[in-house]
C-alpha positions in Angstrom: 83.0 97.8 43.1 83.2 94.6 41.2 83.2 91.4 43.1 86.6 90.2 42.1 88.2 93.2 43.4 86.2 92.9 46.8 87.4 89.2 47.1 91.1 90.2 46.4 90.8 93.1 48.9 89.5 90.6 51.5 92.2 88.0 50.7 94.8 90.9 51.1 93.4 92.0 54.5 93.2 88.3 55.8 96.7 87.8 55.0 98.0 90.9 56.6 96.1 90.0 59.7 97.6 86.5 59.6 101.1 88.0 59.1 100.4 90.3 62.2 99.0 87.5 64.3 102.1 85.4 63.6 104.4 88.3 64.5 102.3 88.9 67.8 102.7 85.3 68.7 106.5 85.4 68.2 106.8 88.5 70.2 104.8 87.0 73.0 106.9 83.8 73.2 109.8 86.1 73.8 108.4 88.4 76.3 110.0 86.7 79.3 111.0 89.0 82.4 114.2 88.8 84.5 114.2 91.1 87.6 116.9 91.1 90.4 115.9 92.4 93.9 117.0 95.8 95.1 119.8 94.2 97.2 120.8 91.8 94.5 119.9 88.5 96.6 117.5 87.2 94.4 117.0 87.0 90.6 114.1 85.5 89.0 112.9 85.0 85.4 109.1 84.4 84.5 107.6 83.3 81.1 105.1 85.6 79.4 102.3 83.9 81.4 103.8 84.5 84.6 105.1 81.1 85.2 108.4 81.1 87.2 111.1 79.8 85.0 114.3 80.3 87.0 115.3 81.6 90.3 118.8 82.3 91.7 120.3 83.3 95.1 123.2 85.4 95.4 125.5 85.1 98.4 123.6 88.0 99.9 120.7 85.9 100.5 122.5 83.8 103.0 122.6 86.8 105.4 118.8 87.1 105.5 116.3 85.5 107.7 113.9 82.7 106.1 111.1 85.2 106.5 113.2 88.0 104.9 114.2 85.9 101.9 110.7 84.5 101.4 109.3 88.0 101.4 112.1 89.2 99.1 111.4 86.1 96.6 107.6 86.9 96.7 108.2 90.6 96.0 110.8 89.9 93.0 108.6 87.3 91.4 105.5 89.7 91.5 107.6 92.5 90.0 108.8 90.1 87.2 105.1 88.8 86.5 103.8 92.4 86.3 106.6 93.3 83.9 106.0 90.2 81.5 102.3 91.0 81.6 102.9 94.6 80.7 105.1 93.5 77.7 102.4 91.1 76.3 99.8 93.8 76.6 102.1 96.3 74.8 102.4 93.7 72.0 98.7 93.3 71.4 97.9 97.0 72.3 98.4 98.3 68.7 95.5 95.7 67.4 93.2 95.7 70.4 93.8 99.0 72.1 90.7 100.6 73.4 88.5 97.5 73.0 86.8 95.3 75.5 89.2 92.7 74.7 92.1 94.8 75.8 90.5 95.9 78.8 89.7 92.3 79.5 93.4 91.4 79.1 94.5 94.3 81.4 92.3 93.2 84.1 94.6 90.1 84.5 97.6 92.3 85.0 98.7 91.9 88.7 98.6 94.8 90.7 101.6 95.5 93.0 100.9 94.9 96.8 102.0 97.4 99.1 103.7 95.4 102.0 105.8 96.7 104.7 109.2 94.9 104.9 109.6 92.3 107.4 111.5 93.3 110.6 115.0 92.9 110.7 116.3 89.8 112.9 117.0 90.2 116.4 120.8 90.0 117.5 122.1 86.5 117.0 118.7 85.3 116.1 118.4 83.5 112.6 115.1 81.8 112.9 112.0 83.9 113.7 109.7 81.4 115.1 110.0 80.4 118.7 108.8 76.9 118.0 112.0 76.3 115.9 114.1 77.3 118.7 112.4 74.9 121.3 113.9 71.4 121.8 112.3 68.6 119.8 109.6 66.6 121.4 110.5 63.0 121.8 107.7 60.6 120.7 105.8 58.6 123.3 107.5 55.0 123.5 105.3 52.2 122.1 104.2 49.6 124.4 106.3 46.5 124.9 105.0 43.2 124.4 106.5 40.2 126.0 108.5 37.6 123.9 106.0 34.8 124.5 102.9 37.1 123.6 101.9 36.3 120.1 98.1 37.1 120.6 97.0 40.0 118.7 93.3 39.6 119.4 92.4 37.6 116.2 93.3 34.1 117.4 96.0 31.8 116.1 96.8 31.6 112.7 97.8 28.0 112.8 94.3 26.9 114.0 
């Protein structure tokens, strides 16, 4: 093969790689994930890197305890992060599938955690922690100084 043809082939391949790289970048930028919880109380949107971009609560969320709501938020965010990571992986799979680079990328995809659901609230109880139901403790009173006591232990300022 002549050198000019080799150079032309390399330039053509480099241009194709650059175009595919640009296409992947654009696809990754639009790989956000939006998930709604099964009871529709929480909807979240995460960026391709898993960062939380938006969270929305429906009126259903107001009927949950703070423990149930926080658990539901974390579950929903995790599902959205997994979905976004899978989208990114599927975008780069055609170019890097079967390589160590792809294995490395997939190692960062979060795994779903199997957690049991929080217990339902007891009748009439909104908050779960007992400490929230106890009356607030009043702070200890500060010691009072007499009106003519301007001595603070450092001596007079006017001396």
